[in-house]
N, C-alpha and C positions, 0 to 999 in steps of 0.2 A: 719914595719920592720926597717926603718931607726932610729926611736926613740929607739928601743931595742938595735940596734947596737951602738948608741951614749951613752947609759947608762953605768955607771961604774959597777953597780951591780943591783940586783933585786929591792932593795928599791928605787934606783935612777930611774929605769925604771917605777916603780909604780908612783913615784912623777911626772915624765915627762908626763905620760899618763893622770894623774889626772889634770895637768895644761892644757892639751889640751881638757879636758872634755870627755875623752874616757874610764873612769872607771864607773862601776855601781854606781847608787845613793845609799842613805842609806837604801832603800827598796830592794836593789839587782836588780833593773830594769836596763837593759843595755841601753846605751845612744841612740841607734837606735830606741828604743821603746818610748822614751820621746818626 
């Protein structure tokens, strides 16, 4: 939640989540399953 609140827009939020390794990989697999 704090990452989303800190983001300026949706693209910024996606970038921040990706930097933290919290976005799905190229196969669409969520990080908790890796």
